C-alpha positions in Angstrom: -55.2 11.1 -23.1 -53.2 11.9 -20.1 -52.0 9.7 -17.5 -51.0 10.3 -14.1 -47.8 8.7 -13.0 -47.1 8.6 -9.4 -44.5 6.4 -7.6 -45.2 5.8 -3.9 -42.1 4.3 -1.7 -43.2 2.7 1.6 -40.3 1.4 4.1 -41.4 -0.6 7.2 -39.2 -1.9 10.2 -40.6 -4.7 12.5 -39.2 -7.7 14.2 -42.0 -9.8 13.1 -40.4 -10.0 9.6 -41.9 -13.0 8.3 -45.7 -12.4 8.9 -45.4 -8.8 7.3 -43.6 -10.3 4.4 -46.3 -12.9 3.8 -49.2 -10.2 4.3 -47.3 -8.1 1.5 -47.0 -11.0 -0.6 -50.6 -12.2 -0.3 -51.7 -8.7 -0.6 -49.9 -8.0 -3.9 -51.1 -11.2 -5.4 -54.6 -10.5 -4.6 -54.5 -7.5 -6.0 -52.7 -8.7 -9.4 -55.4 -11.3 -9.5 -58.2 -8.8 -9.2 -56.5 -6.3 -11.9 -56.4 -9.4 -14.4 -60.1 -10.3 -14.0 -60.9 -6.6 -14.3 -59.5 -6.8 -18.0 -62.5 -7.7 -20.2 -61.3 -7.7 -23.6 -58.3 -6.0 -25.6 -58.6 -5.7 -29.2 -55.6 -7.1 -31.6 -53.3 -3.9 -32.1 -50.8 -2.8 -35.0 -48.5 -1.4 -32.4 -48.2 -1.2 -28.6 -49.8 2.1 -27.1 -47.3 4.6 -25.4 -50.2 6.1 -23.6 -52.8 3.3 -22.6 -52.1 0.4 -20.7 -54.7 -3.3 -21.6 -56.7 -2.2 -18.5 -57.5 1.3 -19.8 -58.3 0.1 -23.4 -60.3 -2.6 -22.1 -62.2 0.1 -20.4 -62.6 2.1 -23.6 -63.8 -0.7 -25.8 -66.5 -1.3 -23.4 -67.8 2.0 -24.0 -67.7 1.8 -27.8 -70.7 1.2 -30.0 -71.4 -2.7 -30.0 -70.8 -3.3 -34.0 -67.0 -2.2 -33.3 -66.2 -3.3 -30.2 -64.5 -6.4 -31.7 -62.6 -4.3 -34.4 -58.8 -4.4 -34.1 -56.8 -1.2 -33.8 -54.5 0.4 -36.2 -52.1 3.1 -35.2 -52.5 5.4 -38.1 -50.4 8.4 -36.3 -48.0 8.8 -33.5 -46.6 12.1 -32.5 -43.3 10.2 -31.6 -43.0 8.3 -34.5 -44.5 10.4 -37.3 -43.7 14.0 -35.9 -46.2 16.8 -36.3 -48.6 16.2 -38.9 -52.5 16.6 -39.5 -54.0 13.1 -40.4 -57.5 11.6 -40.7 -58.5 10.8 -37.3 -60.9 8.5 -36.0 -60.0 8.3 -32.4 -57.4 10.5 -30.8 -55.7 10.0 -27.6 -53.4 12.6 -25.7 -51.1 12.7 -22.8 -50.1 15.9 -21.4 -46.9 17.0 -19.3 -49.4 16.8 -16.1 -49.6 13.2 -16.8 -53.4 13.1 -17.2 -54.8 10.7 -20.0 -57.6 11.7 -22.0 -59.2 11.7 -25.3 -62.3 10.9 -27.4 -64.0 9.0 -29.9 -65.4 9.8 -33.3 -67.5 7.6 -35.7 -66.5 9.7 -38.6 -63.2 10.1 -40.4 -61.7 13.8 -39.9 -62.0 16.2 -42.6 -61.8 20.0 -43.3 -65.4 21.5 -43.5 -67.0 24.7 -42.7 -68.8 23.5 -39.8 -69.7 21.0 -37.3 -70.3 16.9 -38.3 -70.3 13.7 -36.8 -72.8 11.4 -34.9 -74.3 11.0 -31.6 -72.3 7.8 -31.1 -69.3 10.2 -30.2 -67.8 10.8 -26.5 -64.8 12.3 -24.6 -63.3 10.7 -21.7 -60.5 11.2 -19.2 -58.8 9.1 -16.7 -58.2 12.2 -14.5 -60.2 10.9 -11.5 -58.7 7.5 -11.3 -58.3 4.1 -12.8 -61.5 3.8 -14.7 -62.4 6.3 -17.5 -65.0 9.1 -16.9 -67.2 8.9 -20.1 -69.1 12.1 -21.3 -71.7 10.9 -24.0 -73.9 12.9 -26.1 -76.6 14.9 -24.4 -79.0 15.8 -27.1 -78.5 19.3 -26.5 -76.6 20.2 -29.9 -75.0 18.3 -32.8 -71.5 20.0 -32.4 -69.7 16.8 -32.6 -66.4 17.5 -34.7 -64.6 20.3 -36.1 -61.5 20.5 -38.3 -59.8 23.4 -40.2 -56.6 23.1 -41.8 -55.3 24.4 -38.5 -56.9 22.9 -35.8 -59.4 20.0 -34.7 -61.9 20.2 -32.1 -64.8 17.9 -30.2 -67.5 19.3 -28.6 -68.8 22.9 -29.0 -68.8 25.4 -26.2 -69.3 29.0 -26.0 -67.0 31.7 -27.1 -65.2 29.2 -29.4 -64.1 26.8 -26.7 -64.4 23.1 -27.2 -64.3 19.9 -25.1 -61.0 18.9 -26.5 -59.2 21.2 -28.9 -55.8 20.6 -30.7 -53.7 23.2 -32.4 -52.0 22.7 -35.8 -48.7 22.4 -34.1 -50.0 19.5 -32.3 -48.2 20.8 -29.4 -50.6 22.5 -27.6 -54.4 22.4 -26.8 -57.3 23.1 -24.4 -60.4 21.5 -22.7 -63.4 23.5 -21.7 -66.9 22.5 -20.5 -69.5 21.9 -23.4 -73.2 21.7 -24.0 -72.8 18.6 -26.4 -71.1 16.3 -23.7 -71.5 18.1 -20.6 -68.2 17.4 -19.8 -66.0 18.7 -17.1 -62.4 20.0 -18.0 -60.5 16.6 -19.4 -57.2 17.8 -18.8 -55.4 19.0 -15.3 -55.9 22.4 -16.4 -57.7 24.2 -19.3 -54.9 24.9 -21.0 -52.3 22.1 -21.6 -49.1 21.3 -23.6 -49.4 17.8 -25.5 -46.4 15.2 -24.3 -47.9 12.2 -26.2 -50.7 12.1 -29.2 -52.1 9.0 -30.6 -54.6 8.2 -33.2 -56.1 4.9 -34.0 -58.5 3.7 -36.5 -61.0 0.9 -35.6 -60.5 -1.7 -38.6 
């Protein structure tokens, strides 16, 4: 996943200090209450995510199949914690240096295979366009859900060997392209990206 981090500073000057302060406080309080109400459900996590906040997690949980919505999340791989390594993947979350959060959900464990595998419950997502995720679910056009070799993993098949989400063996670089599988837009800020953070969560 990739997460945009933008800091805005606003300085106001006015002789009517008290009314402006009250209005600002009231607005901030209302926004906080609204944001709290939007968090539907956050599962138990083995560790805190360095990429996703609770609101983003609740939005992704809402998109999962009903039978696993209540599952706990176990962090089985973190680029910062575990270093460069290819592990069994259930769900991978990526953050590139441009700050966009994106990733995918996979219903099957990752394994090296000669072709594509997986099921129609798989989907891709990105937070590039705002606070809520844009979801790309299976279109039924093909069954190119997951691909894994000894040096790369990919989600969603595309033309000319491109994938909806592709991570190379170094886990340092990747790419995102449009696919027939999910009819997704490019998930990252640019087609080719450098991975800043990578997390893999298993639903247990």
